[in-house]
Every structure is written in C-alpha cells, then in structure tokens.
One Martini backbone bead per residue (centre of mass of N, CA, C, O) as a GRO file, in nm:
protein
  271
    1MET     BB    1   4.535  -7.786  12.246
    2ASP     BB    2   4.651  -8.093  12.308
    3ARG     BB    3   4.836  -8.336  12.251
    4THR     BB    4   4.693  -8.665  12.156
    5THR     BB    5   4.621  -8.986  12.272
    6ILE     BB    6   4.584  -9.305  12.360
    7ALA     BB    7   4.560  -9.521  12.642
    8ARG     BB    8   4.500  -9.773  12.446
    9GLU     BB    9   4.481 -10.042  12.271
   10VAL     BB   10   4.315 -10.099  11.944
   11GLU     BB   11   4.080 -10.301  11.755
   12VAL     BB   12   4.008 -10.338  11.395
   13GLU     BB   13   3.768 -10.498  11.167
   14GLY     BB   14   3.725 -10.576  10.804
   15VAL     BB   15   3.625 -10.435  10.494
   16GLY     BB   16   3.712 -10.317  10.200
   17LEU     BB   17   3.560 -10.108   9.984
   18HIS     BB   18   3.748 -10.164   9.721
   19SER     BB   19   3.874 -10.463   9.757
   20GLY     BB   20   3.702 -10.675   9.951
   21LEU     BB   21   3.904 -10.715  10.184
   22GLY     BB   22   4.052 -10.801  10.453
   23THR     BB   23   4.101 -10.594  10.757
   24ARG     BB   24   4.347 -10.474  11.008
   25LEU     BB   25   4.368 -10.294  11.321
   26ARG     BB   26   4.630 -10.135  11.522
   27MET     BB   27   4.591  -9.903  11.785
   28LYS     BB   28   4.853  -9.690  11.914
   29PRO     BB   29   5.032  -9.533  12.117
   30SER     BB   30   5.181  -9.194  12.076
   31GLU     BB   31   5.459  -8.927  12.003
   32ARG     BB   32   5.471  -8.914  11.650
   33GLY     BB   33   5.211  -8.890  11.551
   34ILE     BB   34   5.056  -8.984  11.259
   35ALA     BB   35   5.065  -9.339  11.157
   36PHE     BB   36   5.129  -9.577  10.920
   37ILE     BB   37   5.176  -9.943  10.946
   38LYS     BB   38   5.338 -10.140  10.685
   39ASP     BB   39   5.548 -10.383  10.652
   40GLY     BB   40   5.743 -10.190  10.846
   41THR     BB   41   5.625  -9.923  10.734
   42ARG     BB   42   5.638  -9.577  10.777
   43ILE     BB   43   5.343  -9.355  10.738
   44PRO     BB   44   5.290  -9.048  10.735
   45ALA     BB   45   4.994  -8.845  10.804
   46THR     BB   46   5.076  -8.644  10.552
   47PRO     BB   47   5.054  -8.463  10.270
   48PRO     BB   48   5.323  -8.575  10.123
   49HIS     BB   49   5.187  -8.889  10.157
   50ILE     BB   50   4.985  -8.832   9.937
   51VAL     BB   51   4.915  -9.048   9.635
   52ASP     BB   52   4.586  -9.067   9.635
   53THR     BB   53   4.236  -8.940   9.506
   54ARG     BB   54   4.063  -9.191   9.401
   55LEU     BB   55   3.782  -9.208   9.590
   56ASN     BB   56   4.030  -9.153   9.787
   57THR     BB   57   4.278  -9.167  10.057
   58THR     BB   58   4.627  -9.214   9.996
   59TYR     BB   59   4.906  -9.353  10.153
   60GLY     BB   60   5.277  -9.328  10.099
   61VAL     BB   61   5.584  -9.539  10.065
   62GLY     BB   62   5.658  -9.605   9.784
   63ASN     BB   63   5.498  -9.925   9.755
   64VAL     BB   64   5.354  -9.839  10.020
   65ARG     BB   65   4.998  -9.868  10.095
   66VAL     BB   66   4.705  -9.671  10.222
   67GLY     BB   67   4.361  -9.686  10.205
   68THR     BB   68   4.080  -9.536  10.301
   69THR     BB   69   4.133  -9.296  10.547
   70GLU     BB   70   3.913  -9.064  10.599
   71HIS     BB   71   3.730  -9.177  10.831
   72LEU     BB   72   3.945  -9.214  11.044
   73MET     BB   73   4.059  -8.923  11.034
   74ALA     BB   74   3.793  -8.794  11.122
   75ALA     BB   75   3.785  -8.924  11.402
   76LEU     BB   76   4.046  -8.792  11.501
   77TYR     BB   77   3.938  -8.511  11.483
   78GLY     BB   78   3.687  -8.544  11.673
   79LEU     BB   79   3.897  -8.641  11.920
   80GLY     BB   80   4.184  -8.497  11.908
   81LEU     BB   81   4.397  -8.685  11.756
   82THR     BB   82   4.766  -8.657  11.700
   83ASP     BB   83   4.862  -8.952  11.818
   84LEU     BB   84   4.929  -9.250  11.611
   85ASP     BB   85   4.945  -9.596  11.567
   86ILE     BB   86   4.869  -9.771  11.248
   87VAL     BB   87   4.827 -10.101  11.209
   88VAL     BB   88   4.828 -10.265  10.887
   89GLU     BB   89   4.622 -10.543  10.761
   90GLY     BB   90   4.637 -10.440  10.445
   91ASP     BB   91   4.522 -10.195  10.193
   92GLU     BB   92   4.292 -10.087  10.394
   93ILE     BB   93   4.048  -9.940  10.548
   94PRO     BB   94   3.782 -10.018  10.700
   95ALA     BB   95   3.444  -9.948  10.630
   96MET     BB   96   3.221 -10.061  10.782
   97ASP     BB   97   2.936  -9.836  10.754
   98GLY     BB   98   3.065  -9.564  10.597
   99SER     BB   99   3.169  -9.424  10.852
  100ALA     BB  100   3.302  -9.277  11.163
  101LEU     BB  101   3.158  -9.403  11.416
  102PRO     BB  102   3.315  -9.671  11.483
  103PHE     BB  103   3.581  -9.518  11.546
  104VAL     BB  104   3.482  -9.334  11.769
  105GLU     BB  105   3.399  -9.566  11.957
  106ALA     BB  106   3.666  -9.723  11.978
  107LEU     BB  107   3.847  -9.478  12.066
  108GLY     BB  108   3.678  -9.394  12.307
  109ASP     BB  109   3.728  -9.663  12.468
  110ALA     BB  110   4.049  -9.606  12.489
  111GLY     BB  111   4.099  -9.326  12.542
  112ARG     BB  112   4.273  -9.039  12.670
  113SER     BB  113   4.621  -8.888  12.626
  114PRO     BB  114   4.780  -8.634  12.718
  115LEU     BB  115   5.112  -8.482  12.637
  116GLY     BB  116   5.171  -8.170  12.727
  117VAL     BB  117   5.142  -8.047  12.429
  118ALA     BB  118   5.090  -7.809  12.219
  119ALA     BB  119   4.891  -7.749  11.946
  120ALA     BB  120   4.953  -7.617  11.657
  121GLU     BB  121   4.810  -7.373  11.489
  122ILE     BB  122   4.629  -7.337  11.177
  123SER     BB  123   4.659  -7.070  10.926
  124PRO     BB  124   4.593  -6.882  10.681
  125ARG     BB  125   4.758  -6.598  10.534
  126GLY     BB  126   4.524  -6.621  10.326
  127VAL     BB  127   4.386  -6.684  10.032
  128LEU     BB  128   4.273  -7.013   9.943
  129ARG     BB  129   4.239  -7.140   9.600
  130PHE     BB  130   4.073  -7.423   9.435
  131GLY     BB  131   4.034  -7.575   9.106
  132ASP     BB  132   3.792  -7.790   8.901
  133GLY     BB  133   3.638  -7.637   8.710
  134ALA     BB  134   3.343  -7.597   8.890
  135SER     BB  135   3.520  -7.671   9.119
  136TRP     BB  136   3.578  -7.574   9.475
  137ILE     BB  137   3.818  -7.429   9.720
  138GLU     BB  138   3.827  -7.239  10.038
  139ALA     BB  139   4.053  -7.035  10.247
  140ARG     BB  140   4.023  -6.838  10.548
  141PRO     BB  141   4.071  -6.643  10.785
  142GLY     BB  142   3.937  -6.772  11.098
  143ASP     BB  143   3.703  -6.916  11.230
  144PHE     BB  144   3.589  -7.222  11.243
  145SER     BB  145   3.460  -7.344  10.922
  146VAL     BB  146   3.215  -7.533  10.718
  147SER     BB  147   3.104  -7.483  10.376
  148TYR     BB  148   2.897  -7.710  10.195
  149GLU     BB  149   2.834  -7.786   9.841
  150ILE     BB  150   2.597  -7.966   9.640
  151ASP     BB  151   2.531  -8.113   9.293
  152PHE     BB  152   2.285  -8.333   9.167
  153PRO     BB  153   2.082  -8.490   8.932
  154ASP     BB  154   1.974  -8.644   9.152
  155THR     BB  155   1.684  -8.609   9.334
  156ALA     BB  156   1.786  -8.749   9.602
  157ILE     BB  157   1.992  -8.504   9.622
  158GLY     BB  158   2.091  -8.259   9.472
  159ARG     BB  159   2.083  -7.961   9.654
  160MET     BB  160   2.334  -7.901   9.912
  161ARG     BB  161   2.377  -7.751  10.248
  162PHE     BB  162   2.650  -7.725  10.498
  163THR     BB  163   2.730  -7.614  10.835
  164PHE     BB  164   3.038  -7.635  11.026
  165ASP     BB  165   3.172  -7.541  11.368
  166GLY     BB  166   3.294  -7.809  11.541
  167ARG     BB  167   3.025  -7.906  11.669
  168GLY     BB  168   2.916  -8.227  11.710
  169PHE     BB  169   3.051  -8.460  11.542
  170ALA     BB  170   2.933  -8.736  11.650
  171GLU     BB  171   2.627  -8.643  11.575
  172ARG     BB  172   2.647  -8.470  11.283
  173ILE     BB  173   2.885  -8.643  11.109
  174ALA     BB  174   2.987  -8.939  11.167
  175PRO     BB  175   2.714  -9.102  11.058
  176ALA     BB  176   2.783  -9.030  10.773
  177ARG     BB  177   2.763  -9.184  10.466
  178THR     BB  178   2.861  -9.313  10.207
  179PHE     BB  179   2.815  -9.267   9.844
  180GLY     BB  180   2.618  -9.382   9.551
  181ARG     BB  181   2.559  -9.445   9.211
  182MET     BB  182   2.421  -9.686   9.032
  183GLN     BB  183   2.545  -9.596   8.747
  184ASP     BB  184   2.859  -9.622   8.876
  185VAL     BB  185   2.923  -9.911   8.978
  186GLU     BB  186   3.029 -10.065   8.726
  187ALA     BB  187   3.266  -9.872   8.665
  188MET     BB  188   3.410  -9.903   8.937
  189ARG     BB  189   3.451 -10.216   8.921
  190ALA     BB  190   3.614 -10.211   8.653
  191ALA     BB  191   3.840 -10.027   8.820
  192GLY     BB  192   3.866 -10.169   9.117
  193LEU     BB  193   3.612 -10.056   9.268
  194ALA     BB  194   3.380 -10.122   9.516
  195LEU     BB  195   3.402 -10.441   9.596
  196GLY     BB  196   3.293 -10.386   9.917
  197GLY     BB  197   3.027 -10.272   9.839
  198GLY     BB  198   2.710 -10.178  10.005
  199LEU     BB  199   2.426 -10.141  10.202
  200HIS     BB  200   2.614 -10.174  10.470
  201ASN     BB  201   2.839  -9.918  10.356
  202ALA     BB  202   2.616  -9.757  10.178
  203VAL     BB  203   2.466  -9.516   9.987
  204VAL     BB  204   2.214  -9.575   9.739
  205VAL     BB  205   2.141  -9.425   9.425
  206ASP     BB  206   1.824  -9.407   9.218
  207GLY     BB  207   1.766  -9.117   9.126
  208ASP     BB  208   1.475  -9.063   9.332
  209GLY     BB  209   1.621  -9.291   9.515
  210VAL     BB  210   1.674  -9.498   9.799
  211VAL     BB  211   1.776  -9.827   9.837
  212ASN     BB  212   1.786  -9.831  10.126
  213PRO     BB  213   1.560  -9.951  10.352
  214GLU     BB  214   1.639  -9.741  10.599
  215GLY     BB  215   1.761  -9.504  10.473
  216LEU     BB  216   1.830  -9.213  10.628
  217ARG     BB  217   1.998  -9.034  10.888
  218PHE     BB  218   1.976  -8.781  10.703
  219GLU     BB  219   1.849  -8.563  10.486
  220ASP     BB  220   2.175  -8.449  10.450
  221GLU     BB  221   2.396  -8.685  10.433
  222PHE     BB  222   2.572  -8.622  10.187
  223VAL     BB  223   2.703  -8.346  10.280
  224ARG     BB  224   2.808  -8.451  10.549
  225HIS     BB  225   3.009  -8.650  10.422
  226LYS     BB  226   3.183  -8.441  10.280
  227ILE     BB  227   3.281  -8.318  10.544
  228LEU     BB  228   3.410  -8.568  10.655
  229ASP     BB  229   3.624  -8.596  10.434
  230LEU     BB  230   3.756  -8.321  10.475
  231LEU     BB  231   3.842  -8.356  10.770
  232GLY     BB  232   4.022  -8.600  10.715
  233ASP     BB  233   4.215  -8.465  10.513
  234LEU     BB  234   4.300  -8.221  10.712
  235TRP     BB  235   4.424  -8.413  10.941
  236SER     BB  236   4.707  -8.428  10.809
  237LEU     BB  237   4.802  -8.177  10.988
  238GLN     BB  238   4.772  -8.245  11.301
  239ALA     BB  239   4.585  -7.979  11.353
  240PRO     BB  240   4.438  -7.706  11.431
  241LEU     BB  241   4.195  -7.509  11.248
  242LYS     BB  242   4.201  -7.160  11.136
  243ALA     BB  243   3.914  -7.147  10.931
  244ARG     BB  244   3.731  -7.055  10.640
  245ILE     BB  245   3.541  -7.296  10.468
  246THR     BB  246   3.475  -7.341  10.113
  247ALA     BB  247   3.254  -7.559   9.914
  248TRP     BB  248   3.216  -7.677   9.560
  249LYS     BB  249   3.207  -7.977   9.446
  250ALA     BB  250   3.420  -8.138   9.576
  251SER     BB  251   3.730  -8.322   9.648
  252HIS     BB  252   3.996  -8.493   9.739
  253ALA     BB  253   4.188  -8.335   9.560
  254LEU     BB  254   4.111  -8.054   9.680
  255HIS     BB  255   4.160  -8.106   9.973
  256VAL     BB  256   4.467  -8.176   9.934
  257ARG     BB  257   4.558  -7.912   9.815
  258LEU     BB  258   4.500  -7.754  10.068
  259ALA     BB  259   4.671  -7.915  10.269
  260LYS     BB  260   4.944  -7.870  10.120
  261ALA     BB  261   4.946  -7.561  10.138
  262LEU     BB  262   4.938  -7.542  10.448
  263PHE     BB  263   5.188  -7.707  10.501
  264GLU     BB  264   5.387  -7.521  10.348
  265GLU     BB  265   5.334  -7.259  10.515
  266HIS     BB  266   5.415  -7.442  10.801
  267ARG     BB  267   5.680  -7.606  10.789
  268GLY     BB  268   5.881  -7.442  10.971
  269GLU     BB  269   5.702  -7.455  11.236
  270ARG     BB  270   5.710  -7.797  11.233
  271ALA     BB  271   6.028  -7.867  11.252
   0.00000   0.00000   0.00000
C-alpha cells in the first residue's frame, strides 16, 4: 500500500468519554505521518509517545497530552491513512457513539490522497509475547490476522472469541462500541474517568443483561470492540503489519507493549 492522507480538511466535535468536556478536531492533510497537535505542540502518534494506557491510550510530549485516541486511530487503520495532522481543541478525542464508525464516515467523506510512496511493511522477526498475570498477547510472523478472546464473569459477556483477517473493517469492526460493567462505573468516576460516558456512547452491562434499550449491534460486540482497540493501538506503527496476533484478555497496556517492541525492532528501517 502507498502512504496516504486525506484529500481535504474535515472537522469533528463531541464530548470526551472520560473528561465529559467538549472537544473538537480539525483533521488536515499531511505528509509527515500521523500527529496530534495541541496548544501548538506536535505529538507524533508513535509508540514512544504513548504515555498512559489506563482505560484508554494517551499520547503526549512533556505536559501536553491527548487521550482516548484508540477509536480514531482504529479508523485510520481501517482507511489505510498513514499521514494526518489532527488538531485537538480539548483533552481527548470525542467519544462520538463509542465506536470507530463516525470517524470512518467523516474521514471517508474527506476522500483519500495517495502520496506515491510505499508504506514499509512491519513484521515481527520472531515470536513476541507479553503477559500481565493471566492476560497475554503474542505476535508471530505470517499473514495478517488477529484472534482475540475475552472472558468476563458477567453472563451478558462471558467468554467470546473473534478472528479478524483484515477484511471488512468498516462493516465488521468499526461499529462495535466500547463497553463497561455497571458495577465498575462508580469506581471509574471516582477516579476521574468515564465522566462523559452514558448509554449514548457505550454498552453498559449489568450482570446477565445489557442496559442499553437498543441492545447490541453484534452478538459478540464486546470482543469485536477489543479488536478495534488493538488495531487502533497498533496503528501507532503507521504502517501495514504482517503478523499473526493472538490475545487473551489483553489490555491497552499489553497492546502498547507489543507496539513498542515492534517499533524498536524496526526503528533503524524507519529512520
């Protein structure tokens, strides 16, 4: 694939999932990779600039930070966009409906502009595996695929597995919304998180039921959203990935550990 940007500037605005505050994006064509620009500071959307993975993926330079980037980054993956300036007015990316679909639609309307330069493919040189307690993620050389499995005590979620081969992102992965457990909501808000969350931008589970009156978009929406998050975190590499990835109950922290390891393996090639 060629490195690609958008054909024209596009704006998106909404409320931040964690801050609950208004935020606005201006996404502009670029030839310098993907970067967030906040208060005049340019923050490259690359693994070394990921500074927080607590229930979201935050990029930063010094004291300037942009949070909750993963859904937008997943949309960039799905559209094959490798170069984009994202001017952020606020502390995080807007939550929209809790999925990547609104970003796919907005950026799709902006059109694509190939830059005429091949995007260097990234592949692990061997097996990369990272764990945290019972959770783990692994990447092996091979044709691209992601096989992700989750297991929650809530019967509304339970144990789910989904494999994505890179085809049909807009239809199969982008609409899957972020989710939370009712019992965790108060603790998250006490920690200053999920202040902008609600049934309009998240799936909420209470034991054996889904609270949202409209129900689920997919029977296995929960695990599809985990794949969405992973794809967004890995697009910090800003290049197509040739790897077979397997994950068991993983997290943003594990996704980012894998992204940083792949970045370090290929740092010299990308210089």
